[in-house]
Each structure stands twice: as structure tokens, then as C-alpha cells.
MARVEX-348700 format. One line per 8 residues: number of its first residue (from 1); their letters; for each residue x, y, z of C-alpha. Coordinates in nm, 3 decimals, m for minus. Layout:
NUM	A	X Y Z | ...
END
This chain:
1	MPKPLVAI	0.674 0.091 6.434 | 0.937 0.302 6.255 | 1.126 0.385 6.575 | 1.314 0.124 6.783 | 1.127 m0.009 7.085 | 1.268 m0.057 7.435 | 1.053 m0.267 7.671 | 1.067 m0.245 8.050
9	VGRPNVGK	0.971 m0.573 8.216 | 1.002 m0.725 8.561 | 0.806 m0.857 8.855 | 0.555 m0.627 9.028 | 0.665 m0.334 9.243 | 1.027 m0.300 9.131 | 0.970 0.059 9.015 | 0.905 0.008 8.644
17	STFFNRII	0.666 0.304 8.614 | 0.899 0.537 8.807 | 1.184 0.422 8.583 | 0.963 0.479 8.275 | 0.882 0.833 8.387 | 1.252 0.905 8.446 | 1.346 0.779 8.098 | 1.087 0.986 7.912
25	GERRAVVS	1.131 1.294 8.132 | 0.769 1.335 8.241 | 0.514 1.178 8.476 | 0.319 0.981 8.214 | 0.279 0.646 8.393 | 0.064 0.604 8.703 | 0.302 0.544 8.995 | 0.191 0.363 9.310
33	DIPGTTRD	0.360 0.141 9.569 | 0.076 m0.113 9.528 | 0.176 m0.403 9.298 | m0.051 m0.447 8.999 | m0.103 m0.075 8.929 | 0.023 m0.085 8.569 | m0.193 m0.318 8.363 | m0.167 m0.226 7.996
41	RLIAETEW	0.140 m0.148 7.797 | 0.219 0.222 7.810 | 0.424 0.363 7.521 | 0.600 0.699 7.491 | 0.866 0.847 7.264 | 1.192 0.979 7.400 | 1.546 1.039 7.276 | 1.903 1.024 7.397
49	EGRPFLVV	2.204 1.182 7.226 | 1.981 1.273 6.933 | 1.855 0.915 6.885 | 1.475 0.885 6.916 | 1.319 0.561 7.034 | 1.001 0.432 7.197 | 0.981 0.309 7.556 | 0.710 0.071 7.671
57	DTGGIEIL	0.615 0.021 8.036 | 0.443 m0.306 8.118 | 0.249 m0.459 8.403 | 0.444 m0.672 8.649 | 0.499 m1.031 8.537 | 0.398 m1.286 8.798 | 0.249 m1.630 8.835 | m0.108 m1.630 8.961
65	PMAVIEGR	m0.083 m1.703 9.336 | m0.227 m2.038 9.443 | m0.443 m1.861 9.702 | m0.613 m1.665 9.424 | m0.658 m1.976 9.212 | m0.827 m2.151 9.506 | m1.049 m1.849 9.575 | m0.866 m1.745 9.890
73	RPGPDTPL	m0.720 m1.401 9.967 | m0.340 m1.388 9.915 | m0.125 m1.360 10.226 | 0.069 m1.047 10.329 | 0.366 m1.163 10.124 | 0.154 m1.131 9.809 | 0.017 m0.774 9.823 | m0.210 m0.726 9.522
81	LEDSAPFI	m0.465 m0.467 9.430 | m0.800 m0.610 9.537 | m0.928 m0.599 9.181 | m0.605 m0.703 9.005 | m0.601 m1.080 9.052 | m0.833 m1.152 8.753 | m0.600 m0.949 8.530 | m0.272 m1.128 8.612
89	PLIRAQAE	m0.285 m1.365 8.310 | m0.377 m1.071 8.084 | m0.098 m0.855 8.227 | 0.152 m1.133 8.163 | 0.027 m1.175 7.805 | 0.066 m0.801 7.745 | 0.421 m0.808 7.883 | 0.509 m1.108 7.665
97	QAIDEADV	0.379 m0.925 7.359 | 0.594 m0.623 7.448 | 0.896 m0.854 7.474 | 0.822 m0.996 7.128 | 0.797 m0.647 6.976 | 1.099 m0.492 7.152 | 1.443 m0.429 7.006 | 1.601 m0.401 7.353
105	ILFLTDAQ	1.460 m0.541 7.679 | 1.528 m0.384 8.018 | 1.484 m0.643 8.294 | 1.415 m0.434 8.603 | 1.484 m0.576 8.950 | 1.480 m0.431 9.302 | 1.823 m0.388 9.464 | 1.657 m0.303 9.795
113	AGLTGADR	1.454 m0.625 9.811 | 1.726 m0.841 9.659 | 1.697 m1.146 9.436 | 1.357 m1.320 9.460 | 1.193 m1.628 9.315 | 0.975 m1.403 9.100 | 1.290 m1.248 8.948 | 1.407 m1.599 8.856
121	EVADLLRP	1.073 m1.665 8.683 | 1.103 m1.347 8.477 | 1.463 m1.439 8.388 | 1.345 m1.780 8.265 | 1.084 m1.604 8.049 | 1.347 m1.373 7.899 | 1.622 m1.628 7.837 | 1.486 m1.753 7.500
129	AQKPVLLV	1.456 m1.396 7.364 | 1.684 m1.347 7.064 | 1.753 m0.981 7.144 | 1.961 m0.774 7.390 | 1.848 m0.798 7.755 | 1.992 m0.553 8.010 | 1.953 m0.642 8.377 | 1.880 m0.319 8.565
137	ANKADNER	1.898 m0.319 8.946 | 1.668 m0.033 9.049 | 1.658 0.143 9.388 | 2.040 0.127 9.419 | 2.043 0.456 9.609 | 2.381 0.417 9.782 | 2.711 0.230 9.761 | 2.591 m0.056 9.985
145	REYEAMEF	2.292 m0.128 9.762 | 2.510 m0.106 9.452 | 2.734 m0.372 9.603 | 2.437 m0.589 9.706 | 2.297 m0.561 9.353 | 2.584 m0.781 9.236 | 2.385 m1.086 9.352 | 2.172 m1.049 9.037
153	YELGIGEV	2.467 m1.185 8.836 | 2.343 m1.521 8.964 | 2.058 m1.501 8.710 | 2.307 m1.539 8.425 | 2.153 m1.259 8.220 | 2.476 m1.062 8.186 | 2.610 m0.738 8.327 | 2.410 m0.573 8.608
161	YPVSSIHG	2.338 m0.198 8.579 | 2.260 m0.044 8.922 | 2.039 0.268 8.896 | 1.809 0.485 9.105 | 1.496 0.590 8.919 | 1.399 0.839 9.188 | 1.736 1.018 9.203 | 1.847 0.956 8.844
169	HGIGDLLD	2.168 0.782 8.949 | 2.313 0.565 8.671 | 2.035 0.650 8.422 | 2.261 0.839 8.180 | 2.516 0.557 8.162 | 2.237 0.305 8.104 | 2.090 0.516 7.824 | 2.432 0.524 7.655
177	VIVDLLPA	2.431 0.145 7.651 | 2.070 0.128 7.526 | 2.137 0.363 7.234 | 2.444 0.159 7.131 | 2.225 m0.155 7.116 | 1.944 m0.002 6.909 | 1.925 m0.111 6.543 | 2.076 0.129 6.294
185	PEEEKEDE	1.829 0.398 6.184 | 1.681 0.361 5.838 | 1.642 0.635 5.582 | 1.283 0.755 5.597 | 1.084 1.004 5.398 | 0.916 1.274 5.597 | 0.563 1.174 5.690 | 0.276 1.416 5.668
193	DTVSIAIL	0.150 1.553 5.996 | 0.036 1.281 6.232 | m0.328 1.286 6.341 | m0.382 1.217 6.712 | m0.719 1.054 6.785 | m0.827 1.028 7.150 | m1.089 0.771 7.249 | m1.287 0.917 7.541
201	GRPNVGKS	m1.591 0.824 7.742 | m1.727 0.697 8.070 | m1.586 0.374 8.213 | m1.695 0.054 8.044 | m1.847 0.204 7.728 | m1.616 m0.002 7.503 | m1.315 0.224 7.442 | m1.054 m0.053 7.456
209	SLLNQLLG	m1.276 m0.282 7.248 | m1.298 m0.015 6.980 | m0.921 0.032 6.985 | m0.867 m0.341 6.936 | m1.120 m0.351 6.651 | m0.946 m0.063 6.475 | m0.606 m0.227 6.513 | m0.716 m0.581 6.447
217	EERAIVSP	m0.524 m0.708 6.750 | m0.551 m0.731 7.127 | m0.365 m0.406 7.191 | m0.546 m0.315 7.513 | m0.682 m0.536 7.788 | m1.058 m0.570 7.744 | m1.270 m0.654 8.046 | m1.633 m0.601 8.154
225	VAGTTRDA	m1.502 m0.453 8.479 | m1.529 m0.073 8.468 | m1.198 0.111 8.510 | m0.967 m0.152 8.355 | m0.765 0.099 8.149 | m0.577 0.329 8.386 | m0.318 0.497 8.162 | m0.354 0.674 7.830
233	LDTELEWE	m0.220 0.437 7.564 | m0.065 0.566 7.241 | m0.070 0.330 6.944 | 0.060 0.413 6.598 | m0.152 0.314 6.299 | m0.120 0.374 5.926 | m0.450 0.418 5.743 | m0.434 0.442 5.364
241	GRKLILID	m0.092 0.604 5.384 | m0.191 0.841 5.666 | m0.008 0.817 5.998 | m0.240 0.811 6.299 | m0.191 0.793 6.675 | m0.479 0.628 6.861 | m0.500 0.718 7.230 | m0.708 0.493 7.453
249	TAGIRRRG	m0.784 0.648 7.791 | m0.913 0.555 8.130 | m1.287 0.611 8.159 | m1.373 0.954 8.297 | m1.603 0.931 8.598 | m1.795 1.207 8.766 | m1.574 1.390 9.016 | m1.766 1.255 9.314
257	KVKPGVEK	m1.730 0.900 9.181 | m1.351 0.907 9.145 | m1.176 0.693 9.404 | m0.864 0.841 9.567 | m0.523 0.715 9.465 | m0.456 0.533 9.140 | m0.793 0.593 8.971 | m0.775 0.967 9.047
265	YSVLRAAR	m0.447 1.007 8.861 | m0.574 0.796 8.571 | m0.872 1.029 8.525 | m0.642 1.333 8.530 | m0.431 1.178 8.257 | m0.739 1.102 8.049 | m0.845 1.467 8.070 | m0.494 1.589 7.981
273	VLNRADIA	m0.496 1.377 7.666 | m0.713 1.646 7.504 | m0.415 1.883 7.509 | m0.240 1.669 7.247 | m0.535 1.538 7.047 | m0.660 1.665 6.710 | m0.988 1.483 6.740 | m1.178 1.297 7.010
281	LLLIDAID	m1.402 0.998 6.959 | m1.665 1.038 7.231 | m1.817 0.699 7.305 | m2.172 0.680 7.437 | m2.343 0.364 7.556 | m2.647 0.297 7.337 | m2.817 0.114 7.624 | m2.780 0.400 7.873
289	GVTAQDTH	m2.819 0.686 7.625 | m2.663 1.025 7.696 | m2.587 1.065 8.066 | m2.492 1.374 8.265 | m2.132 1.255 8.265 | m2.136 1.220 7.884 | m2.246 1.582 7.868 | m1.965 1.685 8.102
297	IAGTIAAE	m1.702 1.505 7.892 | m1.844 1.655 7.571 | m1.825 2.002 7.724 | m1.462 1.946 7.821 | m1.377 1.839 7.467 | m1.549 2.144 7.318 | m1.380 2.379 7.567 | m1.039 2.249 7.459
305	GVSTVIIV	m1.121 2.325 7.095 | m1.082 1.959 6.997 | m1.276 1.823 6.700 | m1.522 1.545 6.778 | m1.709 1.246 6.642 | m1.982 1.101 6.864 | m1.975 0.721 6.864 | m2.289 0.545 6.988
313	NKWDAVDA	m2.147 0.205 7.086 | m2.325 m0.125 7.166 | m2.586 m0.052 6.899 | m2.625 m0.427 6.853 | m2.744 m0.458 7.215 | m3.052 m0.234 7.189 | m3.395 m0.373 7.099 | m3.518 m0.399 6.740
321	ETQKNRAQ	m3.765 m0.111 6.780 | m3.487 0.128 6.887 | m3.267 0.016 6.596 | m3.555 0.075 6.358 | m3.595 0.433 6.487 | m3.229 0.528 6.473 | m3.311 0.879 6.348 | m3.513 0.946 6.662
329	FEARVREE	m3.233 0.814 6.881 | m2.986 1.044 6.705 | m3.224 1.338 6.751 | m3.229 1.269 7.127 | m2.850 1.253 7.134 | m2.825 1.586 6.954 | m3.083 1.742 7.185 | m2.885 1.634 7.492
337	LKFLSYVP	m2.560 1.759 7.335 | m2.703 2.061 7.156 | m2.377 2.256 7.195 | m2.222 1.995 6.962 | m2.478 2.036 6.687 | m2.202 2.034 6.423 | m2.069 1.690 6.524 | m2.132 1.372 6.318
345	VLFISALT	m2.289 1.074 6.500 | m2.199 0.712 6.418 | m2.372 0.397 6.543 | m2.139 0.101 6.591 | m2.071 m0.217 6.786 | m1.710 m0.248 6.894 | m1.788 m0.603 7.004 | m1.911 m0.732 6.666
353	GLHVNQVI	m1.734 m0.480 6.442 | m2.062 m0.332 6.313 | m1.985 m0.008 6.121 | m1.640 0.020 6.286 | m1.496 0.064 5.936 | m1.670 0.405 5.924 | m1.490 0.544 6.229 | m1.148 0.634 6.086
361	PAALEVVE	m1.283 0.780 5.756 | m1.526 0.997 5.955 | m1.246 1.110 6.187 | m1.017 1.201 5.895 | m1.298 1.396 5.727 | m1.340 1.597 6.046 | m0.964 1.655 6.072 | m0.961 1.785 5.715
369	ARYQHLPT	m1.230 2.036 5.811 | m1.023 2.133 6.116 | m0.752 2.264 5.882 | m0.987 2.430 5.631 | m0.910 2.798 5.556 | m1.183 3.019 5.407 | m1.100 3.289 5.149 | m1.118 3.634 5.306
377	GLLNDHIR	m1.319 3.789 5.023 | m1.585 3.519 5.024 | m1.608 3.536 5.403 | m1.658 3.915 5.411 | m1.915 3.913 5.133 | m2.120 3.644 5.305 | m2.114 3.808 5.650 | m2.200 4.148 5.503
385	EAMMKHAP	m2.503 3.996 5.327 | m2.606 3.808 5.642 | m2.592 4.126 5.852 | m2.812 4.306 5.600 | m3.071 4.029 5.635 | m3.054 4.028 6.012 | m2.911 4.344 6.168 | m2.745 4.325 6.512
393	PNVRGQRL	m2.954 4.444 6.806 | m2.933 4.797 6.942 | m2.739 4.805 7.270 | m2.758 5.123 7.480 | m2.824 5.333 7.172 | m2.539 5.177 6.974 | m2.532 4.909 6.708 | m2.251 4.669 6.627
401	KVYYITQA	m2.056 4.747 6.309 | m1.831 4.486 6.148 | m1.560 4.640 5.931 | m1.355 4.338 5.835 | m1.330 3.962 5.897 | m1.037 3.728 5.851 | m0.958 3.371 5.943 | m0.646 3.396 6.156
409	EVAPPTFI	m0.586 3.031 6.245 | m0.683 2.672 6.184 | m0.703 2.377 6.427 | m0.948 2.498 6.540 | m1.059 2.757 6.282 | m1.041 3.101 6.442 | m1.204 3.410 6.293 | m1.124 3.770 6.391
417	FFVNNPEL	m1.398 4.033 6.356 | m1.279 4.393 6.355 | m1.571 4.591 6.497 | m1.656 4.935 6.633 | m1.702 4.810 6.992 | m1.662 4.448 7.108 | m1.895 4.516 7.404 | m2.188 4.546 7.163
425	IHFSYERY	m2.181 4.180 7.060 | m2.455 3.972 7.222 | m2.405 3.595 7.261 | m2.716 3.523 7.053 | m2.585 3.734 6.763 | m2.245 3.575 6.804 | m2.412 3.237 6.756 | m2.589 3.377 6.448
433	LENCIREV	m2.256 3.483 6.298 | m2.110 3.139 6.368 | m2.401 2.976 6.186 | m2.346 3.213 5.895 | m1.983 3.103 5.869 | m2.092 2.738 5.874 | m2.321 2.816 5.578 | m2.008 2.893 5.376
441	YPFPGTPI	m1.832 2.580 5.505 | m1.993 2.355 5.768 | m1.669 2.255 5.947 | m1.817 1.915 6.040 | m1.716 1.796 6.386 | m1.502 2.103 6.447 | m1.561 2.393 6.687 | m1.486 2.738 6.554
449	RLTFRGHK	m1.375 3.039 6.754 | m1.486 3.397 6.702 | m1.276 3.683 6.837 | m1.398 4.046 6.832 | m1.151 4.335 6.827 | m1.207 4.708 6.829 | m1.108 4.888 6.510 | m0.876 5.187 6.519
457	KDKGDRGR	m1.114 5.405 6.314 | m1.340 5.436 6.620 | m1.099 5.632 6.839 | m1.352 5.683 7.114 | m1.375 5.310 7.168 | m1.003 5.246 7.200 | m1.012 5.243 7.578 | m1.295 4.995 7.583
465	NRARQKI	m1.163 4.747 7.328 | m1.172 4.391 7.443 | m1.180 4.050 7.280 | m1.455 3.801 7.344 | m1.377 3.444 7.258 | m1.631 3.180 7.161 | m1.558 2.812 7.166
END
């Protein structure tokens, strides 16, 4: 990664996610007082004193409790999420990878709980690291806890930095130290605009598996247990000289299926990802076909004006007859998602890598269309000819007149129609005009917006002018 990386590590429940949120200045990580909440690495960009760097939050490092190994429930001194025990080795592996990649490591401990055996285990893991390690005593909310935090010197890591993630105490001083330890910035040429690609879909449709296939490494924890990915994960990737950000998200369940607490916040974050994505890869399970929840997610993507590629995953798992009739399967997908008729459909297997090499090229082709701008003259000539072939309907004795059309924006493409009276446009004719625009340029995978404005030459309609927006 071009920017320096700071990794936050420590045993479970020392406040790593709260600390992460404080550092980056927003509530990006899922915060819970239940150990084991953070599973994957969570990366965000921040800056201090004009120096940008990346911060990575990791799952708590711990040794698998003997009770879990023997199939027994851990005692009250080992409070784990009920479904987290199988992930402990994976969480540790993710944290170790973050340590290997980091330029500076922040070893977070709990000043309130004091020095524990688990802290000693993490210290032993960090000791061989040939890079700066800062021992941060979190939850030092008062002078007494700051004094008690001095016991962490016993670990032999170095100076102890008492902070309070909740109140912000000591954070600024710590950031000063972090910035001083970062490697010197290198001269870089300005990159072209980064493309943000969100990977969305129901739980357990293969989102993390696809991410790992695209990256060629185990970037996200992959498990057959639905709901493994809880946070939205940003990963930088360069593809043929193009800078991309891949965002893996927690699976979006139906509202009635969302459990309270941690999973609820994960789903909210997955939905909010669309606000910063250029394109969404909507994964559909080939075995299940298009479900009602797939339709809901697709509608949310379209409503946000985000470009889309539909990915039918697990294509290797369907029977030979279905594979032979792929065109019919695609027709059913398009029928179920008819409001996304302009979206390309790919058939892949994230497990075996089948056709995964088509995903990024298809996404970039859609992004190119997202920024396409049509010449005004060509656009007006085509719409004028289309309206002569199919005149707008008569509404209350009046007929829609279009005086002028222009493309006002891209990403998504937005067209403004100056008309005699916006109230005369019927949704069916609006759809006709959209199809006419797509005849000039199809805008594959990209929604287009039509806005209708009253024209000043019709003075009598000034008081009734309104804009109708189509997504």
C-alpha cells in the first residue's frame, strides 16, 4: 500500500474498535463489550498534522481456551461470542498478517483490568517484530488508572502511553509519536481517480471468497457460517495500472431476520457502503436463484444511483442441465430484476475461480459508462426524432413539449429536459425517453436519471413547475 500502515493489536475486549473509531474520527468499526466482535481486519485512512496513513483494526489475539478445544463451554472468565470460538485461530492469523504488513504497531491493553496473562502472550508474539511497537494502556480515564497503567512496563515493550479512547485523553500526544515513527513519505505521481467497488449480497453467497480470489490472498476470513463478515473491509488493488478499492461487506439480511446488537450494526454499515461506491457487485447464489432479499438489495443499489454488475456465484454447484441452459437462467434473473435490465450478468465460481477473471474488466467497463457524456446536439436530434415517432400522450387536454435536453452530470448520468409542464410527463413515457437515450449510448450497468423542468417561455406554467426525478 502506498500509505504507511498502523496496526492495532491486543487481547479481546481492551477497546481496540473504540480506539480505532477515535483515531479515524468516525464510527466505522462495530463496537461491542462482547469479546470476539471484531473478526476481520478493518482498514481506514486518516491523517494527523497533514500526514496521511492507514489504520487497521484487528480481532483480539487469544489462545483457544482448553474448554473449547475439549468441546465444553468456556467458564465465566472466558466470555466469548457463542459463535466466535471456531474463528479464534483465523482471527489470530489475520492479526499476525496485519502485524507483518504494519509500519507501526499499537499494542493496546486495558488499564482498568490491569496486566493479564493474555497481555503477556500478545507481548511474546510482538517481541520478534522488527518494527516500532507502542504499548498503549487504554481506559486510563483518571489519574489513578494512569498510575496503575505503569505496571505494563513489566512487559518490557518500552514506554507506556495511557489513553482514554472514549474521552480522547492522550490520543493527540500518541498520534504525535505515531507520525514521528512513520517512514518518510515517497514522491508519488498523482493517480487517476480511484474506483470503489462494493461487494454486496445476502449472507453466505461467497462475497469474501470472491474478494480473496480477486486479490489472490486470504484477505478476508472465509467460512460456511452465514454472517462471518461483520464490518465493511476496504482493500486497495491495482489492476492494469488502475487503482481500485474493493469493499467486502457483511451480508444483508431481511429486516425481520436481523438479530439485535452486533449483526444489526453490521448490516447498517453494509447498506451505507453504497454512499461511497462507484459500482456494486451484486452476488446471487446460483443454487437458490433470485430471492426476495436479492431483489430488495438490488432496489437499494439502484435507488442510490450506483452502477451494478450482477454476479451469479456457485455456478459450478448447479446441475449439468442448468449449466447447459445458462441463457434461460439469465432470462429468469433478468425477469426477477427487470428494473435492472441494463445490468450485465456474469456466471462465476468464487470457490474454483471459474470466470473470476471477467469480474474486474466488466466492472471497469461499467464504470467507464458511468462517466460517459453525450453530445448535446446528438442527444436533442435523437429525442426529437423519437418523439415524432411516438408522441407523448394527451393529459387533460395538454401534450408534453420538450424544448431542449442536456446532460448535466455524470456518475450517474443525469439528463435535464426543459419542457412546457413537468406535470404532463407520465412514468411510461419517461421510461420510453430513457430507452431512447440508451439507444444513443446503452450505459451498461449504469442507472440514468431524468429531470424535467418547466421552461420560461410558458409563463402560465411557471407556478406549476416541478422536477420529477427518475432513478
